[in-house]
C-alpha positions as CSV (number, residue, x, y, z in Angstrom):
1,M,0.3,-0.2,-0.1
2,T,1.3,3.4,-1.1
3,Q,1.3,6.3,1.2
4,P,-1.6,8.3,1.0
5,L,-1.7,12.0,-0.2
6,Y,-4.0,13.1,2.2
7,P,-5.2,11.9,5.4
8,S,-7.1,8.8,5.8
9,F,-10.3,8.5,8.1
10,T,-9.1,4.6,8.1
11,P,-6.1,2.6,8.5
12,T,-6.6,1.1,5.1
13,Y,-6.0,3.4,2.2
14,N,-7.0,1.4,-0.8
15,H,-6.3,2.1,-4.6
16,L,-7.8,-0.7,-5.6
17,Q,-10.9,-2.5,-5.5
18,Y,-11.2,-5.0,-2.4
19,P,-14.0,-8.0,-1.4
20,A,-16.3,-5.6,0.7
21,I,-16.7,-3.5,-2.5
22,D,-16.6,-6.3,-5.4
23,P,-19.8,-5.0,-7.3
24,T,-20.2,-9.1,-8.6
25,Q,-20.9,-10.2,-5.0
26,P,-24.7,-11.6,-4.6
27,H,-25.5,-9.0,-1.6
28,L,-25.0,-6.3,-3.8
29,D,-27.2,-7.6,-6.3
30,C,-28.9,-4.6,-8.0
31,S,-31.3,-6.3,-10.2
32,D,-34.2,-4.8,-8.4
33,K,-32.6,-1.0,-8.7
34,I,-32.6,1.7,-11.8
35,I,-29.8,4.0,-11.9
36,L,-29.0,7.4,-13.2
37,V,-25.8,8.4,-14.0
38,T,-25.0,11.8,-14.9
39,R,-22.1,12.5,-17.1
40,A,-21.6,8.9,-17.7
41,G,-19.7,9.0,-20.9
42,S,-16.1,8.8,-19.4
43,G,-14.0,8.7,-16.7
44,I,-15.9,8.6,-13.0
45,G,-19.0,8.2,-14.4
46,E,-18.2,5.3,-17.1
47,A,-16.7,3.4,-14.4
48,I,-19.7,3.8,-11.9
49,A,-21.7,2.7,-14.5
50,V,-20.0,-0.2,-15.4
51,A,-19.7,-1.2,-11.8
52,F,-23.8,-1.4,-11.4
53,A,-23.6,-3.1,-14.8
54,K,-21.7,-6.1,-13.0
55,A,-24.1,-5.6,-10.2
56,H,-26.9,-6.4,-12.9
57,A,-28.8,-3.5,-12.4
58,K,-32.2,-3.6,-13.6
59,G,-31.5,-0.4,-15.7
60,I,-29.1,2.4,-16.3
61,V,-29.9,5.7,-17.5
62,L,-26.5,7.4,-19.1
63,L,-27.0,11.0,-19.0
64,G,-24.4,13.4,-20.4
65,R,-23.8,15.8,-23.4
66,T,-22.4,13.8,-25.7
67,E,-24.1,10.9,-27.2
68,S,-21.6,9.0,-28.7
69,T,-19.2,8.5,-25.4
70,L,-22.7,7.9,-24.1
71,Q,-23.1,5.4,-26.6
72,S,-19.4,3.9,-25.7
73,T,-20.6,3.4,-22.2
74,A,-23.7,1.4,-23.3
75,T,-21.6,-0.9,-25.0
76,E,-19.2,-1.4,-21.7
77,I,-22.5,-2.4,-20.1
78,A,-24.0,-4.7,-22.6
79,M,-20.5,-6.6,-22.6
80,E,-21.0,-7.0,-18.6
81,S,-24.5,-7.7,-18.1
82,D,-27.1,-8.8,-20.6
83,K,-29.8,-8.3,-17.6
84,T,-29.4,-4.7,-17.9
85,D,-31.7,-2.5,-19.7
86,T,-29.8,0.8,-20.8
87,L,-31.1,4.0,-21.5
88,V,-29.1,6.6,-23.5
89,I,-30.7,10.6,-22.7
90,P,-28.1,13.3,-24.1
91,A,-28.9,16.4,-21.9
92,D,-27.3,19.5,-20.6
93,I,-27.7,19.3,-16.7
94,T,-28.0,23.3,-16.6
95,S,-31.2,23.0,-18.8
96,R,-34.1,22.4,-16.5
97,Q,-36.5,21.6,-19.9
98,Q,-34.0,19.3,-20.5
99,I,-33.7,17.6,-17.3
100,E,-37.8,17.5,-17.4
101,S,-37.9,15.8,-20.5
102,A,-35.1,13.3,-19.8
103,F,-37.0,12.4,-16.6
104,A,-40.4,12.1,-18.6
105,N,-38.4,9.8,-21.0
106,I,-36.9,7.9,-17.9
107,T,-40.3,7.3,-16.6
108,E,-42.1,6.2,-19.7
109,H,-39.1,3.6,-20.6
110,F,-38.8,2.2,-17.2
111,D,-42.4,2.9,-16.3
112,A,-40.9,3.7,-13.0
113,A,-38.9,6.8,-11.0
114,P,-34.9,6.0,-10.9
115,D,-33.8,4.3,-7.4
116,V,-30.4,5.6,-7.6
117,L,-29.1,9.2,-8.6
118,I,-25.3,9.0,-9.0
119,K,-24.4,13.0,-9.4
120,N,-21.4,13.2,-11.1
121,A,-21.5,16.0,-13.5
122,G,-19.1,18.7,-12.9
123,R,-16.1,20.8,-14.3
124,L,-13.5,23.3,-13.6
125,L,-13.5,26.4,-16.0
126,A,-11.9,29.3,-13.9
127,F,-8.1,29.4,-12.2
128,G,-7.0,31.8,-10.1
129,A,-6.4,34.1,-7.1
130,V,-9.5,35.7,-6.2
131,A,-8.1,39.3,-7.1
132,D,-8.1,38.5,-10.5
133,I,-9.9,35.4,-11.6
134,D,-12.4,35.7,-14.8
135,I,-15.8,36.2,-13.1
136,E,-17.6,34.8,-15.9
137,A,-15.6,31.4,-16.1
138,F,-16.0,31.7,-12.3
139,W,-19.7,31.8,-12.2
140,K,-20.0,29.1,-15.2
141,T,-18.2,26.9,-12.7
142,Y,-20.8,27.3,-10.5
143,E,-23.5,27.0,-13.1
144,L,-22.2,23.6,-13.9
145,N,-21.0,22.3,-10.5
146,V,-24.1,23.9,-8.0
147,L,-26.6,24.4,-10.5
148,G,-27.0,21.5,-12.6
149,P,-26.7,19.1,-9.8
150,L,-29.2,20.9,-8.2
151,I,-32.0,21.0,-11.4
152,V,-31.3,17.0,-11.4
153,T,-31.8,16.3,-8.0
154,Q,-35.2,18.3,-7.9
155,A,-36.3,16.3,-10.7
156,F,-35.3,13.2,-8.8
157,I,-37.2,14.2,-6.1
158,R,-40.2,15.1,-7.8
159,A,-40.0,12.0,-9.9
160,A,-40.1,9.9,-6.7
161,K,-43.2,11.8,-5.5
162,A,-44.9,11.4,-8.2
163,S,-44.0,7.6,-8.9
164,K,-46.4,4.5,-8.5
165,E,-44.1,3.7,-5.4
166,P,-43.7,7.2,-3.9
167,D,-42.7,5.8,-0.5
168,T,-39.9,3.6,-1.8
169,R,-36.6,4.4,-0.3
170,R,-34.2,6.1,-2.9
171,I,-30.6,6.7,-3.3
172,I,-28.3,9.9,-3.6
173,I,-24.6,9.5,-3.9
174,N,-23.3,12.8,-5.0
175,I,-19.8,12.8,-6.5
176,P,-18.0,16.4,-5.1
177,S,-14.5,16.7,-4.3
178,G,-12.2,16.4,-1.7
179,G,-11.5,20.7,-2.4
180,A,-14.9,20.9,-0.7
181,H,-13.1,20.6,2.8
182,I,-9.5,21.0,2.1
183,P,-7.9,23.9,3.0
184,Y,-6.7,26.7,0.9
185,A,-5.1,25.1,-2.9
186,P,-3.7,27.6,-5.0
187,T,-6.0,28.6,-7.9
188,A,-8.8,26.9,-7.1
189,V,-11.3,29.2,-5.7
190,A,-13.9,28.5,-8.1
191,Y,-13.6,24.9,-8.1
192,S,-13.3,24.3,-4.5
193,T,-16.2,26.6,-3.1
194,S,-18.8,25.1,-5.9
195,K,-17.9,22.1,-4.8
196,L,-18.7,22.8,-1.1
197,A,-21.9,24.2,-2.5
198,N,-22.6,21.4,-4.2
199,A,-22.0,19.0,-0.8
200,K,-23.7,21.2,1.3
201,V,-27.3,21.0,-0.8
202,L,-26.8,17.0,-0.3
203,E,-26.4,17.4,3.3
204,Y,-30.1,19.3,3.1
205,V,-31.3,16.8,1.1
206,H,-30.7,14.0,3.5
207,Y,-32.4,16.0,6.5
208,E,-35.3,16.5,4.1
209,H,-35.6,12.7,3.5
210,P,-34.1,11.0,6.3
211,E,-35.6,7.6,4.8
212,W,-33.4,8.0,2.4
213,L,-29.9,7.2,1.7
214,A,-27.8,10.6,0.6
215,V,-24.0,10.3,0.4
216,N,-21.1,12.6,-1.0
217,M,-18.1,10.9,-1.7
218,Q,-15.0,12.0,-2.9
219,P,-14.1,9.5,-5.8
220,G,-10.3,9.3,-5.4
221,I,-7.2,11.5,-7.0
222,V,-7.8,10.4,-10.4
223,A,-10.7,8.9,-12.8
224,T,-8.6,5.8,-13.7
225,D,-7.8,5.4,-9.5
226,L,-11.9,5.4,-9.1
227,A,-12.4,3.1,-12.1
228,R,-10.5,0.4,-9.9
229,K,-12.8,0.8,-6.8
230,A,-15.9,2.2,-8.3
231,G,-17.7,-0.6,-6.4
232,I,-17.7,1.7,-3.4
233,V,-20.4,3.4,-5.3
234,V,-22.5,0.1,-5.5
235,W,-21.9,-0.9,-2.1
236,L,-23.2,2.5,-1.0
237,A,-26.5,1.5,-3.1
238,A,-26.6,-2.1,-2.2
239,D,-25.2,-2.8,1.4
240,P,-27.8,-1.7,4.2
241,R,-25.0,-1.0,6.4
242,A,-24.5,1.9,4.4
243,Q,-27.1,3.8,6.0
244,A,-24.8,4.2,9.1
245,L,-23.0,6.5,6.6
246,N,-26.3,8.5,5.6
247,G,-25.5,12.4,5.5
248,N,-21.8,12.0,5.7
249,F,-19.0,13.3,3.6
250,V,-16.7,10.0,2.8
251,W,-13.8,9.0,0.2
252,A,-13.6,6.3,-1.8
253,N,-10.1,5.2,-0.7
254,W,-11.2,4.5,2.7
255,N,-12.1,1.1,3.7
256,V,-16.2,0.6,4.0
257,D,-15.6,-2.2,7.1
258,E,-13.1,0.1,8.8
259,V,-15.4,3.2,8.3
260,L,-18.3,1.4,10.2
261,E,-16.3,0.1,13.2
262,K,-16.3,3.8,14.1
263,E,-19.4,4.3,16.4
264,E,-18.4,8.0,17.0
265,I,-19.2,8.8,13.4
266,R,-23.0,9.5,14.3
267,E,-22.4,10.9,17.5
268,K,-19.7,13.3,17.0
269,G,-20.7,14.2,13.5
270,L,-17.2,13.3,12.1
271,L,-17.8,13.0,8.6
272,S,-20.1,15.9,8.2
273,L,-19.3,19.3,7.2
274,G,-18.6,21.9,9.7
275,L,-15.9,23.7,11.9
276,T,-13.8,21.3,13.3
277,G,-13.7,21.7,17.3
278,W,-16.6,24.4,17.1
279,A,-19.2,21.9,18.9
280,D,-17.2,19.3,20.7
281,G,-19.7,17.2,23.0
282,I,-22.8,18.6,21.0
283,S,-24.6,16.4,18.5
284,P,-25.8,17.2,15.2
285,E,-29.3,16.9,16.0
286,D,-28.5,18.9,19.0
287,L,-27.5,21.6,16.9
288,I,-30.3,20.9,14.3
289,A,-32.7,21.5,17.3
290,R,-30.9,24.8,18.1
291,A,-31.0,26.3,15.1
292,R,-34.7,25.5,14.0
293,S,-35.4,27.2,17.4
294,V,-33.6,30.4,16.1
295,H,-35.2,30.4,13.1
296,R,-38.9,29.8,14.8
297,D,-38.1,33.1,16.9
298,A,-37.0,35.1,13.9
299,D,-40.1,34.1,12.1
300,H,-42.5,35.3,15.0
301,K,-40.5,38.7,15.1
């Protein structure tokens, strides 16, 4: 095992797939799930889609801007599983109209809303210090990393509520970046701050839909690294034990069994976004209750 570039929450820091997250394991079977993957035509999205094919997903929706790359991923899926129904939908996630049309297409094709949303889309368009970064490129980065994923999330929630089985447990796995919580990285202000906003939205989804599973997952340093361990996304979607990580921020490199052994994750909110040391001894639930009381008081003034 090589020394990790960043600190690891678990003693084991994985670069390769390991048995616990192998998507071919019977207990990670996804034959009852419809999966939607954004930016599924290459890199991380492609690797995740193929991992779900190995788990024999009932259906996989490949959404992205370029149809040719999506079709390439669909070909890979067909090579892995003859049980998976694959639907290719070219769409721009920043277009509400295109995303609404995409979900209507999904519902018509499968006669059901998707069970799992993998929010992988996002890009880095602006580099530079705060004083001289291009404002238009900075804001475009926010459109791609915050607005677009939010539009998809809204459509996913609304499709679930309008489905024939609105009480079905849904799963949202957001692929942000360690930049959301890593301190200053030179020239990365647009990327890091947009990824932080993106991750925080997912936290709100968790509290508004606590019966679902909503997890932020840092995928690894590079896409090729993720491709070797994309099974962790399948593990999150299929293993009931993953519910213990609901609302948290995890890294794909961390060993899932070792993470689950840490009982203080929920008690101390160790994997939630916040100020380290600010609320030692106060549970996340207590902080939420206090915040709600402040909002109630403000509403009555």
